[in-house]
Every structure is written in C-alpha cells, then in structure tokens.
N, C-alpha and C positions, 0 to 999 in steps of 0.2 A: 546698025546692029553688029556688023562685022568688026568695026573698030572697037566697040564695047567688049566684044567677046574675043578679040585678038589676044593671043597669049601675052601675059605680063609676067615680069620677073621681079623678084624682090628678095629681101633677106628676112628670114624668120629664124630666130634663135641661132644666128650666125651661119646658117646654111642657105644656099640658094633654093628658092621655091618658085616654081612656074605654075601659073593658073591658066588653064585654057579650056575651050569648049570640049566636051565629050562628043565624039562623032558617032553617028549611027554605026552599029556593028562592033563597037569597042567593048564587047561583052567581057573580054578577058580582064579589063580594068575593073569593071564592076565586081567580078569574081575575086580579083586580087584584094580589093579593099574589103569586101565582105569576109574573106578568109583571114584578113589581118585584124578582125574585130573579135573580141571575146563574146561568149554567150550573153553576158550582161550588157555589153556595148550594143549588141544587135537588138536586144530587148528594148534598151533605151531609145534606139533609133526607130525601130519598127513597131513598138508598143505591143509586141507579141513574141512568143518563142519562135525563132527562125533558125533551126538547125542547119538549113542549107538554102541556097538561093536557087529556086526552081527556074526552069526555062521560062515559065510565064512571068516570074518576077523579073528576070533579066530583060525580057522583051518589053515589059512595062517601063522599067527604069531607063532603058536605052532608046525609047521611042521619043526622040527629041526632034523638034521642028524649028528651034531658034526663036520662037515667038511665044507660043502657049506652053511649051515644054522645053526648058533649058536645063542642061546639066553641065557643070564645070568640074574639072579634075585638077587637084593640086598635086604636083609632082616635085620630087627632089632628084637631083642627079645622084646616081649610084655608080658602082664599079662597072656595070654593064649598060648604063644608059639611064633614062628617066624612070623613076619608080613612083607609082601612085601612093599617096598617103591619105588622100581624102577625096570625097565627092560632095558636091552641092547641087541641089535640085531646086528649080523654080517652076511651079505649075500653076497656070491660070485657074482661078476658082470662080471668077465672075467678072463683070465689067469693072475694070480698074483695080482688080484684086488678084493676088497670087500668093500661094503658099510656098514657103521655103523650108528646106530641110538639109542638114549636113550629116555626114558620117566620116569619122576619122579613125584610121587604124590605131590600135592601142599603143603601139610603139611611138606614135607621133602626137598622142594626146597631151595637152598642156604646153605645146610648143608654138601655138599661134596659128596652126593650120585651120582650125574651125573658124577662128576670128577672121582670118584672111578670106576664107570662102564666104562667110556671111557678108563681109564688106563688098566683095565682088558681086554676089547675088543681088544685093541691094542696089548697086550701081547699074547692073543689067536691068533690074526691074524698073528703075526710074527711066532709063533710056528707052525702054519698051513702052513707056506710058502708063505704067501701073502707079496708082496713088497709095495703095495700101499693100503691105506684105504681112502675112500672118504665119504663125507656126503653132503646132500642137506639141506640147512638151509634157512628158510625164512629170508629176509632182516629185518623184524620186530623183529626177535628173537635175539635181541642184547645180551641177557644174554648168550645164547649158542655160539654165534659168539665170544664173549669175552673169554669164557671158552676154546674154541678150539684154539684161538690165544695164550692164556697163556700156554696151554699144548703143542701146536705144533707151536712154533714161526716161523718155516720155511715152514709152510703150504702154498700151492699155492691156491689162491682164485680167482674165476671168478664170476662176477655178471651176472646172466642170468634172466632178468626180475625181478621178485619179489623173486628170489631164489639166494643164494650164493652157488656155488659149491666149496667145500673145498677138497683139495687133499693133502695127507700127505704120504711122502715116509718113510717107516719103515725098520728096519733091518739094 
C-alpha cells in the first residue's frame, strides 16, 4: 500500500503535478479545495447545495485509514510551495467494491487533474484488492460522465433518477 500511495510526480498541461495520500488532520487542504470550487462545482460533487464545509464534513472526508478509506491530493508547485488543486476519495462499499469521487478547484478544471486522480484511485483500488470501483454522478455532470467513459469505455452505467451509477471492473 505504501508504494502505491507514495507521492508521484508528472506533467499535466505543462506543469508539474504531485499526487500523494492525504494524511489525517490535513483539514486545511480539504478546505482549500472546497473554497476553490464554485457553488455549481460543489453541487456536482456532493449532489446537494454545500455553502460551507462543516466540521462534520471535514472529519468524515479526512477519516482515512489507507485501506477502507483513502484520499489523494493533487498539488502543483506555486510561489510559496505546493498548492492543492484536487482531491480524490476511495471508500469501501462492500466486499471487493469501492466508491470513488473526485473534486477539482475551478481554476484547474479541464487540465487533467481529475483524470490523473481517477487513474491513481483506480491503481490504488486494484492494489488494495478491489475488483469493482463505482461512482454516482449527476446526469447534469456531463464533463465527469464523459471523462469516465473515456477512461473506462467498458463501464456499466445505470440511470437512477438524476444520478448515473457507474460501475467499472478492474484488475
């Protein structure tokens, strides 16, 4: 697990991007990414109006254990150090299954951050022994649905009201 979640570096749109595990207590990163998202982006990610990230939300999102709950942060180097541009979450939902979700600050959307996080989350899920990753995406989130389709062309999708359930077999 440690090798899989070790920080990795790459180029996304010509700039250096680091993906690393979010550590317990890094609530400031959760808040920074949340603050970098518009009301619409927050709605697309959380499926509800989220005017602020409550202490309970922060606690739930940062409750990582490296096995059943994993969070990754994507960062770019800025003038004063590393700056968070996105987060990815992987949460076990049952035997061999985990749900994944990503959120990217508005200024970094469309630059490959979400795609990079999804690829890393899938790699981590496979290394942890999950057979299936799943996601719940609002039907209005056509950008994320398109990205998931491009990354996982064999994914099974089911429309459930205003949500699309996406299921991907990995490994």
